N, C-alpha and C positions, 0 to 999 in steps of 0.2 A: 412669803418673801420678806426678808429683813429689810428695813429701811437703810438708807445710807447713814454714814457717821456724822451727819450734820446735827447741829444743836440749835436751840432757840427758834428765832423766827425763820431761819433757813430750813430747819427741820419741819416746821409747820407748813411752810410753803411746799416743800417736797412731798409731804404726806397728802396735802390737798390736791396736788397735781396727780399723784398716783391714784388716789381715789377717783378723781375726775376722769382719768383715762379709763378706769374700769367701768365707770358708768357709761361713758361715751361709746365704748365697744360692746356694751351689753353684758359684760361679765357680771356686773351688778345691775339687775334689771330695774326698770321703772317700777315704783311702788314698793321696792324692797326696803326692809329695815336695815339701818346701819348701826350695828351694836358696837359700842365703844370698846368693850372688852375683847370682842372677837377681832376687831380691826387692830387693836393694840398687839394682840398675840400674833396676828398675821404679819405685821410689819416689824415686830420685835422691839416695840417701844412702850412707854407707859401710856396711860389713858390721857394724861394732860395734853400732849401735843395733838393727839387724835381729836380730843374735844375741840381744841382751837381750830384744827383743820376743818372740822365739820361746821363750825361757826362761819368760817371763811366761805365754804361752799353754800351755806344757807344765805349769806349776804348776796351771793351771785345768783341765787334763785334756783340752783341745781338741786338742792335738797330743801326740805321743810321739816319743821318739828311739830308733831301732832300730839294731842293729849293721849296719854296711855299707850302711845306707840314709840315716842321718841323721834329720832331722825329717820326720815325715809326719803328715797329718791323721788323728787317731784314728778308728777304726771302732767305733761304739758296740756294745756287747754287747747282744743281745736282752733278757737279763734285767735289764740296767741300764735299758733303755727301759721295761720293764714296771714296775719298781719306781718309776721317776720319775713315770710316768703314774698310778700308783696314788695317789701323794701329790698330784699335780696335780689328780686327779679330786676328791679331798676338799676341796682348797682352792677350786677353781672351784665346787663344789657349795655351799660356804659363801658364796662371793661371790654366787651366783645367789639364794640364800635371803635374804641381806641386801638385795639389790637390789630385791626385791619391795616392800619398805617405802618405797623411795625413788624408784623409776622413774617417769618422766612419760610422757605420751602421745607427746610429741615424741621422746623417747628410744626408745620402742617403735618408732616410725616409722623412726628412724635405724638401729636394729638390723635391721628388716625390709628396709630398702633395702640395707644392707651384705650381708645374706644373699643377696638377689636378685642383686646385682651380682657377688658371688662365684660364684654359679651360672652366670650369663650369661657371665662372662669365661672360666670354665673350659670351657664348652661351645664358645664361639667360638675359644678358643685351643688346644684339644687338638691335640697333635702339633707345636705350634710351639716347644716347648722352654722355655728359661729365662724368656723374657718372659711367657709365659702363667702359669708357676708363680709368678713374682714378683707379677703382678697379683692372682692368686688369694690368695696368702699375705697380701698387704696388706689385702684385704677381710676375710679371716678374722681377721686381727689386730684390725681395727676391731670386729668382733663380740665377740670375747672380751675385749679390753682395755676396751671401753666398759662391759660388765657388771661387770668388776672395779672400774672406776672408780666406777660408780654404787653399789657396795657401801659406799663411804664409809670404807674401811679401807686406808690407804696401805701399811701393813706387809703386809697380805694381798695387795694388788696387786703389791708388789715380790717377794714369795715366789713368786707365780704366774709372773711374768716371768722370774725367775731360773731356774726349771725350763724354761720355754720356750726359753731361750737355751742350754740344755745341749747340744742336738742340732742339727745343720744343718737349717734350716727348709725348704729346698727339697725334701727327700725327701717330707715329708708332703704338700706342695703337689703334687708330682709324682703321688702316689698318687690324688689327687682328679682332677687334670686328665686323667690317662690311663686312668681306670677309671670308666666311665659308671654302673655299679651303685653303686659306692662314692660317687660324686659325688651321685647322687640320694638315697641314704641320708643322707649328710651334710647335705644341704639340708633334708630332712624332720626330722632330729634337731634342727637349729637352729629349725625352725618350731615343734616341740613345746616347746622351751625358751621361745620367744617367747610361745606360748599360755599357758603357766603363769605367766610374768611378767605378762602382760596380765590374767590372771584373778585375780592377787593370791594365788596358791597357792604359798607358800614351799616346802613339802615337795615338791610336784611339780616345781617349778623345780630344786630341789637334786637330786632323783632323776634327772630327765632330763639335767641337766648331767653328773652323775657317770657315768651310762651312756654318754653321748656321748664323754667324754674317755677312759674305759677302752677303749672300742671303737677310738678313734683310736690309742691306744697299742698295742693288739694288732695293728692293721694295720701300724703302723710296725715293731714288733718282728718280725713275720713277713717284712717286706721285708728286714731285715738278716739274718734266718735263711736266706732263699733265696739270699743272696749270700755266705754265710759261707765257702763252699768256695774263693772267689777273693779276697775282700778281708778276711775276718775271721780272726783267729788266736785261738782260744779255748783 
């Protein structure tokens, strides 16, 4: 895919964003090498802006440069995942508590529809790979970002999103799509959050959201731990 006709810093930013998106969706998997010549060819640009884009992504921690391998997609450490999700859990709990005072019946219905769609897509798409994970992730994003938006605090919403963008999103979606028990539990956890929101119970909404996010973080951390012998260097 050719890059846009941007130049200079704008081109570098655009390339960095496109590479980031490919990493976050799993199109470029964790641990994969990022070859400048190959990326330059794919985007229809010279190596120079690609090199600068990779430096930008290295600064953000999404990629790292290793001896004899060059740039590779960073493999998150399990403890980093747990720490990040601990913070995310408190932020999303606050968002859920704030949302109780603002949420409408239509928004409750939107959340319920997103949760059901997420479940149905993950059941129908299990085993089908990236497309199923992408569809599930999109519906899950609707659920969580809508609650954050309803909270009415833009800074809070941004802080939540920043943490969400720290790790490749396809992995958490893969866990749901490929594990029926985890999928059912995730659906029920969302339903309990919805019930608390509908009942106007801020404390219960916060508690249910916090428990849900911590559990999701633990599932993700364990996934990285199980793969540590082949892709993680700790």
